[in-house]
ZADO-1210 file (C-alpha; in nm, 4 decimals, padded with zeros to 6 digits):
<atoms>
<atom x="16.1098" y="07.2947" z="16.8686" code="MET" pos="1"/>
<atom x="15.8692" y="07.4987" z="16.6618" code="LYS" pos="2"/>
<atom x="15.4753" y="07.4962" z="16.7358" code="ALA" pos="3"/>
<atom x="15.3046" y="07.3272" z="16.4644" code="ARG" pos="4"/>
<atom x="15.1001" y="07.5611" z="16.2841" code="ARG" pos="5"/>
<atom x="14.7516" y="07.4022" z="16.2161" code="SER" pos="6"/>
<atom x="14.5857" y="07.4666" z="15.9139" code="THR" pos="7"/>
<atom x="14.2564" y="07.6690" z="15.9082" code="ARG" pos="8"/>
<atom x="14.0248" y="07.7598" z="15.6569" code="TYR" pos="9"/>
<atom x="14.1396" y="08.1299" z="15.5672" code="ARG" pos="10"/>
<atom x="13.7540" y="08.2196" z="15.3817" code="ASN" pos="11"/>
<atom x="13.5771" y="08.4109" z="15.6375" code="GLN" pos="12"/>
<atom x="13.3211" y="08.4081" z="15.4525" code="LEU" pos="13"/>
<atom x="12.9987" y="08.1474" z="15.5317" code="SER" pos="14"/>
<atom x="12.7869" y="07.9684" z="15.2097" code="LEU" pos="15"/>
<atom x="12.5017" y="08.1804" z="15.3190" code="THR" pos="16"/>
<atom x="12.6798" y="08.4994" z="15.2556" code="ALA" pos="17"/>
<atom x="12.8235" y="08.3948" z="14.9283" code="ILE" pos="18"/>
<atom x="12.4342" y="08.2828" z="14.8604" code="VAL" pos="19"/>
<atom x="12.3302" y="08.6147" z="14.9367" code="VAL" pos="20"/>
<atom x="12.5754" y="08.7969" z="14.7261" code="ILE" pos="21"/>
<atom x="12.4903" y="08.5931" z="14.4382" code="MET" pos="22"/>
<atom x="12.1435" y="08.6634" z="14.4526" code="VAL" pos="23"/>
<atom x="12.2303" y="09.0229" z="14.4703" code="VAL" pos="24"/>
<atom x="12.4347" y="09.0575" z="14.1672" code="VAL" pos="25"/>
<atom x="12.1713" y="08.8116" z="13.9814" code="VAL" pos="26"/>
<atom x="11.9168" y="09.0279" z="14.0811" code="SER" pos="27"/>
<atom x="12.1258" y="09.3748" z="13.9476" code="LEU" pos="28"/>
<atom x="12.2033" y="09.1802" z="13.7078" code="ALA" pos="29"/>
<atom x="11.8623" y="09.0928" z="13.5754" code="LEU" pos="30"/>
<atom x="11.7545" y="09.4457" z="13.6492" code="ALA" pos="31"/>
<atom x="12.0085" y="09.6319" z="13.4159" code="GLY" pos="32"/>
<atom x="11.9327" y="09.3668" z="13.1369" code="LEU" pos="33"/>
<atom x="11.5173" y="09.4626" z="13.1574" code="GLY" pos="34"/>
<atom x="11.6165" y="09.7854" z="13.1227" code="ILE" pos="35"/>
<atom x="11.8623" y="09.7529" z="12.8316" code="VAL" pos="36"/>
<atom x="11.5889" y="09.5746" z="12.6639" code="VAL" pos="37"/>
<atom x="11.2873" y="09.8143" z="12.7638" code="GLY" pos="38"/>
<atom x="11.5072" y="10.1038" z="12.6478" code="LYS" pos="39"/>
<atom x="11.5327" y="09.9286" z="12.2843" code="ASN" pos="40"/>
<atom x="11.2057" y="09.8215" z="12.2826" code="ARG" pos="41"/>
<atom x="11.1048" y="10.2029" z="12.3009" code="VAL" pos="42"/>
<atom x="11.3939" y="10.2484" z="12.0528" code="ARG" pos="43"/>
<atom x="11.2540" y="10.0419" z="11.7942" code="ALA" pos="44"/>
<atom x="10.8925" y="10.1502" z="11.8179" code="LEU" pos="45"/>
<atom x="10.9963" y="10.5271" z="11.7937" code="GLY" pos="46"/>
<atom x="11.1930" y="10.3863" z="11.4497" code="GLU" pos="47"/>
<atom x="10.8963" y="10.2548" z="11.3205" code="GLU" pos="48"/>
<atom x="10.6850" y="10.5400" z="11.4190" code="GLN" pos="49"/>
<atom x="10.8916" y="10.7151" z="11.2047" code="ARG" pos="50"/>
<atom x="10.8845" y="10.5317" z="10.9047" code="ARG" pos="51"/>
<atom x="10.5295" y="10.5490" z="10.9292" code="MET" pos="52"/>
<atom x="10.5145" y="10.9044" z="10.9259" code="GLU" pos="53"/>
<atom x="10.7993" y="10.9386" z="10.6638" code="ASP" pos="54"/>
<atom x="10.5455" y="10.6901" z="10.4284" code="GLU" pos="55"/>
<atom x="10.2410" y="10.8932" z="10.5671" code="ILE" pos="56"/>
<atom x="10.4305" y="11.2519" z="10.4285" code="ARG" pos="57"/>
<atom x="10.5239" y="11.0261" z="10.0991" code="LEU" pos="58"/>
<atom x="10.1391" y="10.9356" z="10.0782" code="LEU" pos="59"/>
<atom x="10.0346" y="11.3078" z="10.1103" code="ARG" pos="60"/>
<atom x="10.2527" y="11.4349" z="09.8706" code="THR" pos="61"/>
<atom x="10.1410" y="11.1864" z="09.5647" code="GLU" pos="62"/>
<atom x="09.7975" y="11.2265" z="09.6948" code="ILE" pos="63"/>
<atom x="09.8406" y="11.6184" z="09.6233" code="ASP" pos="64"/>
<atom x="10.0207" y="11.5487" z="09.2987" code="LYS" pos="65"/>
<atom x="09.7419" y="11.3204" z="09.1891" code="LEU" pos="66"/>
<atom x="09.5020" y="11.5833" z="09.2667" code="SER" pos="67"/>
<atom x="09.6815" y="11.8572" z="09.0712" code="GLN" pos="68"/>
<atom x="09.7349" y="11.5798" z="08.7908" code="PHE" pos="69"/>
<atom x="09.3549" y="11.5309" z="08.7839" code="LYS" pos="70"/>
<atom x="09.2761" y="11.8826" z="08.7771" code="GLU" pos="71"/>
<atom x="09.5256" y="11.9767" z="08.4702" code="LYS" pos="72"/>
<atom x="09.3472" y="11.6845" z="08.2961" code="VAL" pos="73"/>
<atom x="08.9837" y="11.7480" z="08.3631" code="PHE" pos="74"/>
<atom x="09.0224" y="12.0823" z="08.3033" code="ALA" pos="75"/>
<atom x="08.6906" y="12.2275" z="08.0816" code="SER" pos="76"/>
<atom x="08.9419" y="12.3643" z="07.7722" code="GLN" pos="77"/>
<atom x="09.0844" y="11.9939" z="07.7710" code="ARG" pos="78"/>
<atom x="08.7617" y="11.8091" z="07.8581" code="VAL" pos="79"/>
<atom x="08.5524" y="11.9505" z="07.6024" code="GLN" pos="80"/>
<atom x="08.7508" y="11.8531" z="07.2879" code="PRO" pos="81"/>
<atom x="08.7442" y="11.4801" z="07.3973" code="ARG" pos="82"/>
<atom x="08.3944" y="11.4763" z="07.4612" code="LEU" pos="83"/>
<atom x="08.3259" y="11.6609" z="07.1268" code="THR" pos="84"/>
<atom x="08.5305" y="11.4073" z="06.9445" code="LYS" pos="85"/>
<atom x="08.3609" y="11.0906" z="07.1019" code="ILE" pos="86"/>
<atom x="08.0164" y="11.2468" z="07.0201" code="ALA" pos="87"/>
<atom x="07.8568" y="11.2928" z="07.3214" code="THR" pos="88"/>
<atom x="07.5060" y="11.5150" z="07.3520" code="MET" pos="89"/>
<atom x="07.6724" y="11.7215" z="07.5618" code="LEU" pos="90"/>
<atom x="07.6208" y="12.1016" z="07.4699" code="ARG" pos="91"/>
<atom x="07.8364" y="12.4281" z="07.6218" code="PRO" pos="92"/>
<atom x="07.5791" y="12.6528" z="07.8269" code="LEU" pos="93"/>
<atom x="07.3714" y="12.9057" z="07.6882" code="ASP" pos="94"/>
<atom x="07.3432" y="13.1707" z="07.9192" code="GLU" pos="95"/>
<atom x="07.0380" y="13.2744" z="07.7935" code="GLY" pos="96"/>
<atom x="06.8582" y="12.9746" z="07.8846" code="ARG" pos="97"/>
<atom x="06.9698" y="12.9635" z="08.2437" code="ILE" pos="98"/>
<atom x="06.7086" y="13.0674" z="08.4905" code="LEU" pos="99"/>
<atom x="06.8059" y="13.2871" z="08.7708" code="VAL" pos="100"/>
<atom x="06.5157" y="13.2857" z="09.0534" code="VAL" pos="101"/>
<atom x="06.5569" y="13.5255" z="09.3320" code="PRO" pos="102"/>
<atom x="06.5383" y="13.3735" z="09.7028" code="ALA" pos="103"/>
<atom x="06.1520" y="13.3945" z="09.8149" code="GLY" pos="104"/>
<atom x="05.9759" y="13.5147" z="09.4838" code="ALA" pos="105"/>
<atom x="05.7039" y="13.2786" z="09.4229" code="PRO" pos="106"/>
<atom x="05.7106" y="13.0586" z="09.1142" code="LEU" pos="107"/>
<atom x="05.5166" y="13.1684" z="08.7847" code="ARG" pos="108"/>
<atom x="05.3279" y="12.8960" z="08.6420" code="ALA" pos="109"/>
<atom x="05.3149" y="13.0662" z="08.2799" code="ASP" pos="110"/>
<atom x="05.6802" y="13.0357" z="08.2548" code="LEU" pos="111"/>
<atom x="05.7237" y="12.8694" z="07.8826" code="ASP" pos="112"/>
<atom x="06.0538" y="12.6489" z="07.9281" code="LEU" pos="113"/>
<atom x="05.9723" y="12.5060" z="07.6135" code="SER" pos="114"/>
<atom x="06.2536" y="12.5056" z="07.3030" code="THR" pos="115"/>
<atom x="06.2118" y="12.4758" z="06.9425" code="ASP" pos="116"/>
<atom x="06.4697" y="12.1987" z="06.9775" code="GLU" pos="117"/>
<atom x="06.3275" y="11.7999" z="06.9266" code="PRO" pos="118"/>
<atom x="06.3347" y="11.6646" z="07.2708" code="LEU" pos="119"/>
<atom x="06.5242" y="11.3464" z="07.0977" code="VAL" pos="120"/>
<atom x="06.8428" y="11.4305" z="06.9212" code="PRO" pos="121"/>
<atom x="06.9051" y="11.3394" z="06.5443" code="ALA" pos="122"/>
<atom x="07.2023" y="11.2047" z="06.6544" code="ALA" pos="123"/>
<atom x="07.0412" y="10.8783" z="06.7565" code="ILE" pos="124"/>
<atom x="06.7968" y="10.7881" z="06.4676" code="PRO" pos="125"/>
<atom x="06.6415" y="10.4610" z="06.6449" code="VAL" pos="126"/>
<atom x="06.5384" y="10.7011" z="06.9054" code="ALA" pos="127"/>
<atom x="06.4087" y="10.9985" z="06.6971" code="SER" pos="128"/>
<atom x="06.2025" y="10.7199" z="06.5153" code="ALA" pos="129"/>
<atom x="06.0482" y="10.5846" z="06.8294" code="LEU" pos="130"/>
<atom x="05.9655" y="10.9421" z="06.9454" code="ALA" pos="131"/>
<atom x="05.7991" y="11.0045" z="06.5774" code="GLN" pos="132"/>
<atom x="05.5589" y="10.7001" z="06.6316" code="ASN" pos="133"/>
<atom x="05.4881" y="10.7013" z="06.9739" code="THR" pos="134"/>
<atom x="05.1639" y="10.8827" z="07.0873" code="LYS" pos="135"/>
<atom x="05.1806" y="11.1469" z="07.3442" code="GLU" pos="136"/>
<atom x="04.9429" y="11.0484" z="07.6809" code="PRO" pos="137"/>
</atoms>
């Protein structure tokens, strides 16, 4: 007769060994997931920084273009006819009326800075009439 084989449990790992293996695998998976998430955050921050640098670069070029446009628009040759057209009281500088005082020279009190021009321009009739009717103090 044959000897009867007893069925025995063939799994050599105990329940504690399986739990330890599962804890190690889950820990490694979480560590890997943390590394991936961290690298994705760094990459997203880098892309945002790149976008901001591009925007700053575009704004700087726009500022340069606007300053060049401003210099071109407000050049003296273009502004003077506009001011004359709208009848402002601005006049071009007369080189003979500019006083140059050397550094350290004492100021003289007898300089005559008066001109033959009226104090109030004739373009303003009301102010001119008031200036004629007002007595000097």
